[in-house]
C-alpha positions in Angstrom: -18.6 -86.9 -0.7 -16.9 -87.1 -4.0 -17.1 -90.9 -4.1 -20.9 -91.0 -3.9 -21.4 -88.1 -6.4 -19.0 -89.3 -9.2 -21.8 -90.7 -11.3 -24.4 -88.0 -10.6 -24.3 -84.9 -12.9 -24.3 -81.7 -11.0 -23.0 -78.2 -11.8 -19.8 -77.6 -9.9 -18.6 -74.1 -8.9 -15.2 -72.7 -8.3 -12.2 -73.7 -6.1 -8.5 -72.8 -6.2 -5.5 -74.9 -7.1 -1.7 -75.6 -6.9 -0.1 -78.4 -8.9 2.8 -80.7 -8.3 3.6 -83.8 -10.4 3.0 -87.3 -9.0 6.2 -88.7 -10.3 7.9 -90.8 -7.7 8.3 -90.8 -3.9 9.6 -87.4 -3.0 11.1 -86.1 0.2 9.6 -82.7 -0.2 6.8 -81.3 2.0 3.3 -81.9 0.7 1.9 -78.5 1.4 4.2 -75.5 0.7 4.1 -71.8 0.3 1.6 -71.0 -2.5 3.3 -67.8 -3.4 6.4 -69.7 -4.4 4.5 -71.8 -6.9 2.8 -69.5 -9.3 3.9 -67.6 -12.4 5.2 -64.1 -11.6 3.1 -61.3 -13.0 0.3 -63.6 -14.2 -3.3 -64.2 -13.1 -6.3 -66.2 -14.3 -9.6 -64.4 -14.4 -13.2 -65.2 -15.4 -15.7 -62.4 -16.0 -19.4 -62.8 -15.1 -21.9 -63.7 -17.8 -23.0 -60.7 -19.9 -19.8 -58.7 -19.7 -18.8 -57.4 -23.1 -15.2 -57.8 -24.4 -14.8 -54.0 -24.6 -15.8 -53.6 -21.0 -13.3 -56.3 -19.9 -10.6 -54.7 -21.9 -11.3 -51.4 -20.1 -11.3 -53.1 -16.7 -7.9 -54.7 -17.4 -6.4 -51.6 -18.9 -7.2 -49.6 -15.8 -5.0 -52.1 -13.9 -2.2 -52.0 -16.4 -3.0 -55.6 -17.3 -3.0 -57.2 -20.8 -4.6 -60.4 -22.0 -1.9 -63.1 -22.8 -4.2 -66.0 -23.6 -7.7 -67.4 -23.2 -9.6 -70.7 -22.8 -12.7 -69.8 -24.7 -14.6 -72.9 -23.7 -14.7 -71.9 -20.0 -14.3 -68.1 -20.4 -11.0 -68.0 -18.5 -8.3 -65.4 -19.5 -4.6 -65.4 -18.7 -3.6 -61.8 -17.9 -0.2 -60.2 -17.2 0.2 -57.3 -14.8 3.3 -55.4 -13.5 5.0 -57.9 -11.1 5.3 -55.5 -8.2 1.5 -54.7 -8.4 0.3 -58.4 -8.7 -1.1 -58.6 -5.2 -2.9 -55.3 -5.3 -4.4 -56.0 -8.8 -5.6 -59.5 -7.6 -7.3 -58.1 -4.6 -9.0 -55.3 -6.6 -10.3 -57.7 -9.3 -11.6 -60.1 -6.6 -13.8 -57.2 -5.3 -14.9 -56.1 -8.8 -18.6 -56.9 -9.3 -18.0 -57.8 -12.9 -15.5 -60.7 -12.1 -16.5 -64.3 -11.1 -13.0 -65.3 -9.9 -9.4 -64.4 -9.9 -6.5 -66.8 -9.0 -2.8 -67.2 -9.4 -1.4 -69.1 -12.4 0.0 -71.9 -10.3 2.7 -74.3 -11.6 3.1 -78.0 -11.5 6.4 -79.6 -10.5 7.8 -83.1 -11.2 6.0 -85.8 -9.8 -4.6 -113.2 -24.2 -1.0 -113.4 -22.9 1.2 -111.3 -25.3 4.6 -112.4 -26.7 6.5 -109.3 -25.7 9.9 -110.3 -24.5 9.7 -108.5 -21.1 6.1 -109.3 -20.4 7.1 -111.9 -17.7 8.6 -109.0 -15.7 5.3 -107.1 -15.7 3.8 -108.5 -12.5 1.0 -106.0 -12.5 -0.8 -107.3 -15.6 -1.7 -110.8 -14.3 -2.5 -109.2 -11.0 -5.3 -107.2 -12.6 -6.5 -110.2 -14.7 -5.4 -108.5 -17.9 -4.6 -111.7 -19.8 -8.2 -113.0 -19.3 -9.5 -109.7 -20.3 -7.5 -109.6 -23.5 -9.2 -112.8 -24.6 -12.3 -110.6 -24.8 -10.8 -107.3 -26.1 -7.4 -105.9 -26.7 -8.6 -102.4 -27.6 -9.7 -100.4 -30.6 -8.2 -97.6 -32.7 -11.6 -95.8 -32.3 -10.9 -95.2 -28.6 -7.8 -93.1 -28.2 -6.3 -92.1 -24.8 -4.9 -88.6 -24.1 -1.7 -88.3 -22.0 -1.4 -84.9 -20.4 2.3 -84.8 -19.4 5.8 -84.0 -20.7 5.3 -85.5 -24.2 6.1 -88.9 -25.6 9.2 -90.2 -27.4 8.0 -90.5 -31.0 10.7 -93.1 -31.9 10.1 -95.6 -29.1 9.4 -99.0 -30.7 6.5 -99.7 -28.3 4.8 -96.4 -28.9 5.7 -94.8 -32.2 3.2 -96.6 -34.4 0.2 -95.6 -32.3 0.8 -91.9 -31.6 -1.8 -89.4 -32.8 -1.0 -85.8 -33.6 -1.2 -83.9 -30.3 -0.3 -80.5 -29.2 2.5 -78.7 -27.2 1.0 -76.1 -25.0 4.5 -74.9 -23.9 5.5 -73.9 -27.4 2.0 -73.6 -29.0 2.9 -76.1 -31.8 2.5 -79.8 -32.6 6.0 -80.9 -31.5 5.2 -83.4 -28.8 8.7 -84.9 -28.2 9.1 -85.9 -24.5 11.1 -83.1 -22.8 11.6 -85.0 -19.5 10.8 -88.7 -19.8 7.8 -88.9 -17.5 5.2 -88.8 -20.2 6.8 -91.7 -22.2 6.7 -93.9 -19.1 3.1 -93.0 -18.3 2.0 -93.7 -21.9 3.7 -97.1 -21.9 1.8 -98.1 -18.7 -1.5 -97.2 -20.3 -1.1 -98.5 -23.9 2.3 -99.7 -25.1 2.1 -101.6 -28.4 1.6 -105.3 -27.4 2.0 -108.7 -28.8 4.7 -107.4 -31.1 7.7 -109.6 -29.8 9.2 -106.3 -28.5 9.6 -104.9 -25.1 6.5 -104.8 -22.8 2.7 -104.9 -23.0 0.4 -102.1 -22.2 -3.1 -102.5 -20.8 -4.8 -101.2 -24.0 -3.0 -102.9 -26.9 -4.7 -101.2 -29.8 -5.8 -97.8 -28.5 -4.0 -94.8 -30.0 -2.3 -92.2 -27.8 -2.6 -88.5 -28.1 0.3 -86.7 -26.4 -0.5 -83.2 -24.9 2.6 -81.4 -23.5 2.3 -79.2 -20.4 5.3 -80.2 -18.4 8.6 -78.6 -19.3 12.2 -79.7 -19.1 12.6 -77.9 -15.8 9.9 -80.1 -14.3 7.0 -77.6 -13.9 3.8 -76.7 -15.7 1.2 -73.9 -15.3 -2.3 -75.1 -14.5 -3.5 -72.7 -17.2 -1.7 -75.0 -19.7 -3.2 -78.1 -18.0 -6.7 -76.7 -18.3 -6.1 -75.9 -21.9 -5.0 -79.5 -22.5 -8.2 -80.9 -20.9 -10.5 -78.8 -23.1 -8.4 -79.6 -26.2 -8.8 -83.3 -25.6 -12.5 -83.0 -25.0 -12.9 -80.8 -28.2 -11.1 -83.5 -30.2 -13.4 -86.3 -29.1 -11.0 -88.0 -26.7 -13.1 -90.0 -24.2 -10.2 -91.1 -21.9 -7.7 -88.7 -20.4 -4.8 -89.4 -18.0 -3.3 -86.7 -15.8 -0.4 -88.0 -13.7 -0.1 -84.6 -11.9 -1.5 -83.4 -8.6 -1.3 -80.8 -5.8 -2.7 -79.9 -2.4 -4.8 -76.9 -3.5 -7.8 -76.7 -5.8 -8.5 -74.4 -8.7 -11.6 -72.8 -10.2 -10.0 -72.9 -13.6 -9.2 -76.6 -13.4 -12.6 -77.6 -12.1 -14.3 -75.6 -14.9 -12.2 -77.3 -17.5 -13.0 -80.7 -16.0 -16.8 -79.9 -16.0 -16.5 -78.9 -19.6 -14.8 -82.2 -20.5 -17.3 -84.3 -18.5 -20.2 -82.7 -20.2 -18.7 -83.6 -23.6 -18.4 -87.3 -22.5 -14.7 -87.4 -21.5 -13.6 -89.4 -18.5 -10.5 -88.2 -16.6 -8.1 -90.3 -14.5 -5.6 -88.7 -12.1 -2.9 -89.9 -9.8 -3.6 -89.7 -6.0 -0.1 -88.4 -5.2 3.0 -89.8 -3.5 3.2 -88.2 -0.1 1.6 -90.9 2.1 -1.1 -88.4 3.3 -4.8 -88.1 3.3 -4.6 -84.5 2.2 -6.7 -84.2 -1.0 -4.7 -84.1 -4.2 -6.0 -82.2 -7.2 -7.2 -82.7 -9.9 -7.7 -86.3 -8.5 -10.0 -85.0 -5.8 -12.0 -82.8 -8.2 -15.6 -83.7 -9.1 -15.9 -85.9 -12.2 -12.3 -87.2 -11.9 -11.4 -90.9 -11.1 -8.7 -90.7 -8.3 -6.3 -93.7 -8.4 -4.1 -94.8 -5.4 -1.2 -97.2 -5.8 -0.9 -100.9 -4.8 2.0 -103.3 -4.5 2.5 -106.9 -5.8 1.0 -108.2 -2.5 -2.2 -106.1 -3.0 -1.3 -103.7 -0.2 -1.3 -99.9 -0.4 2.1 -98.6 -1.6 4.0 -96.9 1.2 4.2 -93.7 -0.8 0.6 -93.6 -2.0 -1.8 -90.9 -0.8 -5.2 -92.0 0.5 -8.5 -90.6 1.7 -12.2 -90.5 1.3 -11.7 -88.9 -2.1 -10.0 -92.0 -3.6 -12.1 -93.8 -6.2 -10.0 -96.9 -7.2 -6.6 -98.5 -6.8 -4.2 -100.0 -9.3 -0.6 -101.3 -9.3 1.9 -98.5 -8.9 5.1 -100.1 -7.5 8.0 -101.4 -9.6 6.0 -100.9 -12.9 8.1 -101.9 -15.9 7.3 -99.5 -18.7 8.8 -97.5 -21.6 11.7 -95.1 -21.2 12.5 -92.1 -23.3 15.3 -93.1 -25.7 13.8 -96.5 -26.7 14.5 -98.5 -23.5 12.6 -99.8 -20.5 12.7 -99.3 -16.8 11.0 -99.7 -13.5 9.0 -96.8 -12.1 7.2 -96.2 -8.8 4.3 -93.8 -8.1 0.6 -93.2 -8.5 1.7 -91.6 -11.8 1.6 -95.2 -13.1 -1.4 -96.6 -11.3 -3.5 -93.9 -12.9 -2.7 -94.7 -16.6 -3.2 -98.4 -15.8 -6.8 -97.6 -14.8 -7.1 -95.2 -17.8 -6.0 -98.1 -20.1 -8.8 -100.2 -18.7 -11.3 -97.5 -19.5 -10.0 -97.5 -23.1 -10.7 -101.3 -23.3 -14.2 -100.9 -21.9 -15.1 -98.2 -24.4 -13.5 -100.3 -27.2 -15.7 -103.3 -26.3 -18.9 -101.1 -25.8 -18.6 -97.6 -27.3 -22.2 -96.9 -26.4 -21.4 -96.5 -22.7 -21.3 -93.0 -21.2 -18.4 -91.7 -19.1 -20.4 -92.2 -15.9 -21.2 -95.8 -16.9 -17.5 -96.6 -17.6 -16.5 -95.2 -14.2 -19.2 -97.2 -12.5 -18.2 -100.4 -14.2 -14.6 -100.0 -13.1 -15.5 -99.3 -9.4 -18.3 -102.0 -9.2 -16.1 -104.8 -10.6 -12.9 -104.0 -8.7 -11.4 -106.6 -6.4 -12.2 -105.4 -2.9 -9.1 -104.8 -0.7 -8.8 -103.7 2.9 -12.0 -103.2 4.8 -15.1 -104.6 3.2 -16.7 -102.2 0.8 -15.5 -98.7 0.1 -12.5 -97.5 2.1 -10.1 -94.6 2.1 -7.1 -96.6 1.0 -8.3 -98.5 -2.1 -11.6 -96.7 -2.8 -13.9 -99.4 -4.3 -10.9 -101.8 -4.7 -8.1 -102.7 -7.1 -9.0 -102.7 -10.9 -9.9 -106.0 -12.5 -9.7 -106.0 -16.3 -11.5 -109.2 -17.0 -14.5 -108.5 -14.6 -14.9 -105.0 -16.0 -15.0 -106.2 -19.6 -17.6 -108.9 -18.7 -19.7 -106.2 -17.1 -19.3 -103.9 -20.1 -20.6 -106.4 -22.5 -23.6 -107.1 -20.2 -24.6 -103.4 -20.2 -25.0 -103.0 -23.9 -28.4 -101.3 -24.6 -31.2 -103.6 -25.7 -32.5 -102.9 -29.2 -35.9 -101.3 -29.5 -38.5 -103.6 -30.9 -40.1 -100.6 -32.7 -38.7 -97.2 -33.6 -39.3 -94.7 -30.8 -40.5 -91.4 -32.4 -42.0 -89.8 -29.3 -40.3 -86.6 -28.0 -39.7 -86.2 -24.3 -42.0 -83.8 -22.4 -39.9 -81.1 -20.7 -40.9 -78.1 -18.6 -39.2 -75.7 -16.1 -41.2 -76.0 -12.9 -39.4 -73.3 -10.9 -38.6 -70.5 -10.8 -41.7 -69.2 -12.6 -41.9 -66.7 -15.5 -41.2 -63.1 -14.4 -39.9 -63.9 -10.9 -37.0 -62.1 -9.3 -34.1 -64.3 -8.0 -31.0 -63.7 -5.9 -28.3 -65.7 -4.2 -28.3 -69.4 -4.7 -31.4 -70.6 -6.8 -32.5 -74.2 -7.4 -33.9 -74.6 -10.9 -36.3 -77.6 -11.0 -37.1 -79.3 -14.3 -39.7 -81.9 -15.1 -38.8 -84.4 -17.9 -40.7 -87.5 -18.8 -40.7 -89.9 -21.8 -42.5 -93.0 -23.0 -39.2 -95.0 -23.0 -36.8 -93.1 -20.8 -34.9 -89.9 -20.3 -31.2 -90.0 -21.1 -30.0 -86.5 -20.5 -31.5 -83.1 -19.5 -29.6 -79.9 -20.3 -30.2 -76.4 -18.9 -29.3 -73.3 -20.9 -29.1 -69.7 -19.6 -29.3 -67.1 -22.3 -28.4 -69.7 -24.9 -25.3 -71.0 -23.1 -25.1 -74.5 -21.7 -25.2 -74.2 -17.9 -25.2 -77.9 -16.8 -26.2 -81.4 -17.6 -28.1 -84.0 -15.5 -28.7 -87.7 -16.1 -30.6 -88.6 -13.0 -34.1 -87.7 -11.8 -35.2 -85.5 -10.2 -33.6 -83.0 -12.5 -32.5 -79.8 -10.9 -29.5 -77.4 -11.0 -28.2 -75.0 -8.4 -27.3 -71.6 -9.8 -25.3 -68.9 -7.8 -26.8 -65.8 -9.3 -23.9 -63.8 -7.9 -22.0 -65.2 -10.9 -24.3 -63.0 -13.1 -24.9 -59.2 -13.4 -28.2 -57.9 -12.3 -30.7 -58.1 -15.2 -33.1 -60.4 -17.2 -32.1 -63.9 -18.2 -33.9 -66.6 -20.2 -33.9 -70.2 -19.0 -34.5 -73.1 -21.4 -34.3 -76.9 -20.7 -33.8 -79.6 -23.3 -34.4 -83.3 -22.7 -33.0 -86.2 -24.8 -34.4 -89.8 -24.6 -32.4 -93.0 -25.2 -33.7 -93.1 -28.8 -32.3 -89.6 -29.6 -35.6 -87.7 -29.6 -35.4 -84.2 -28.3 -38.0 -82.2 -26.2 -37.8 -78.5 -25.4 -39.2 -76.8 -22.4 -41.1 -73.5 -22.2 -38.7 -70.6 -21.9 -38.7 -68.8 -18.5 -37.4 -65.3 -18.1 -36.3 -64.3 -14.6 -34.7 -61.1 -13.2 -31.5 -61.4 -11.2 -31.2 -58.9 -8.4 -28.5 -59.1 -5.7 -28.1 -56.5 -3.0 -24.8 -54.6 -3.6 -22.6 -54.2 -0.5 -21.3 -50.9 0.7 -18.1 -50.0 -1.1 -15.2 -50.5 1.2 -12.7 -51.5 -1.4 -9.9 -49.0 -1.9 -8.6 -48.2 -5.4 -5.5 -50.0 -6.8 -2.7 -47.6 -7.7 0.5 -48.6 -9.4 3.6 -46.6 -10.4 4.4 -48.1 -13.8 7.5 -46.1 -14.6 10.2 -45.5 -13.6 11.1 -48.8 -12.1 11.6 -49.2 -8.4 15.3 -48.8 -7.5 16.2 -47.2 -10.9 19.2 -44.9 -11.2 18.3 -41.8 -13.3 20.2 -38.8 -14.5 17.9 -37.0 -17.0 14.3 -36.1 -17.9 12.0 -39.0 -17.1 8.3 -39.6 -17.4 6.5 -40.7 -14.3 3.5 -42.9 -15.2 0.8 -44.0 -12.7 -2.3 -46.1 -13.3 -5.2 -46.5 -10.9 -8.4 -48.5 -10.9 -11.4 -49.1 -8.6 -14.3 -51.5 -8.4 -16.6 -48.4 -8.8 -14.4 -45.7 -10.1 -11.3 -43.5 -9.3 -12.3 -39.9 -8.6 -8.9 -38.2 -7.9 -5.1 -38.9 -8.0 -2.1 -37.2 -6.5 1.6 -37.5 -7.2 4.3 -36.6 -4.6 8.1 -36.4 -5.0 9.9 -36.4 -1.6 6.7 -35.6 0.1 6.0 -32.5 -2.0 2.7 -32.5 -4.0 3.5 -32.2 -7.7 0.3 -33.4 -9.4 -3.4 -33.2 -8.3 -6.0 -34.2 -10.9 -9.5 -35.7 -11.4 -8.4 -38.7 -13.4 -7.3 -42.4 -13.1 -3.9 -41.9 -14.8 -0.9 -39.6 -14.3 1.8 -39.0 -16.9 4.1 -36.3 -15.7 7.6 -35.3 -17.0 10.2 -34.9 -14.2 13.5 -33.2 -14.8 15.7 -35.0 -12.2 18.7 -32.9 -13.3 17.3 -30.2 -11.0 17.2 -32.5 -8.0 20.0 -33.3 -5.5 22.0 -36.5 -5.8 21.0 -39.5 -3.8 17.7 -41.1 -2.9 14.3 -39.8 -3.9 10.8 -41.1 -2.9 8.0 -41.0 -5.5 4.5 -41.8 -4.2 1.0 -41.6 -5.6 -2.4 -41.6 -4.0 -5.8 -42.7 -5.6 -9.2 -41.8 -4.2 -12.7 -43.2 -5.0 -16.2 -41.7 -4.4 -16.6 -43.6 -1.1 -13.5 -41.9 0.3 -11.3 -45.0 0.1 -7.7 -44.2 -0.6 -4.6 -46.2 -1.6 -0.9 -45.3 -2.0 2.0 -46.7 -4.0 5.6 -45.7 -3.5 8.9 -46.4 -5.1 12.5 -45.3 -4.5 14.9 -44.1 -7.2 18.4 -42.7 -7.2 20.2 -39.9 -8.9 
């Protein structure tokens, strides 16, 4: 269960995803038709380890696809294909032995007491014991918070002086003006400038904010952009990220981006969703994400809040007075605002004790929460409603004790299994032994020099799905770090990956690229057809009105057709592609003279 595994490092594999924004209570159905919620003509794809760039270019070219972007940190490409061939290309790439996963590019849709003059209207801050907490810490400019949303109003008096340079993933520039208003409200709930005799107070008074724009003015965002924003925040050293977005389906691309950020020390908070259902909301329900439900002023679950065993924590989310785009203030409802309140608390914890890891920060928040509902963990409030004062007390009590003498002893690390020279297939457990005179902090596993996963809890092991790799030899290496910063290296172990290949039952993909379906033509036109296959195309045929015009041993057809010689009216162009196993596929279009 996600709740029990949040603080245990493990390597997480792929799942698929649709996003909708957790904005306010909506009257729309929670689960809709996926095919209506993805970018037309776009797919996200990840190749298996060891595939060269030239080989990938060849695979994509055979499908008439081009690369439109890439998240290098997690090896995910955004590709564009002819819109009418999208489904066929997706199915073919899913069967290709060189590909780890293919998925749609889904879209997200819109969902010490300070002297601030409107503080008395912010019921939620005393409720979470923020004033007592502020006596201990009001934040630090060394612990910024990233807001992945619609941007932030750079002129708002309660936000302008604490905004860092961010990035706009819609326009690929640094203009992070709020294009919708949601991001400004979320940012104010987390970290509005406080004690400035102006407006409202945020949870984290002094923590800077980095705006990362993924939601456009039409109220949707691709999860490709959201994943890019997560990796961007992690690469820029941001330790706290808030994502007030969510949906009912999961995503391989999103989970890989979250894994990447977690391994770099980033802690992500996400809203649980506003549909009063226990259906998991992603990314909140992803591994290594703190899922936040919403409570009211009476410490009950807000009527709109999602719930379920995947909830980690609760925070106020009803009638939250926060910053509005344009310089004003307003009341907002939704888990979109409970999530940044919890993220603001994480910013305070890191400010008061920057030596804490992301797992330790999450554990402090859950263990010091005020228990609501049934005793202990429950599916409505998780571990309870956040308590700022209690969390900061715990954070100061967990500071590492200074070593009486310098520790210069390196950890002893070895790969126990698999053994040198062994052949592996399917799911393989890689067991690592790591010991130290003081204590092991982290163990990392590398495969062919690339970081595969990180563990902080003994026994140290990783599960690897070798179907993610091409057959061949791979070198395993483990590195252990102790709490003093000493490093120990394991023996290197070389294994051979061998997975039984299934019988080829996948038909080729064939697409008539030009002319366009439904076109009206009157002169000489070139008919262009592309075909591809998981093994290889052996033969192609082109028919016009049922008459064979081209028969060739190739994977492409380019044939000039003089339509002037044809009769007026409707004409059917069709093409067949064959592979070596005898599988055949056909594509047809209709044109008019």
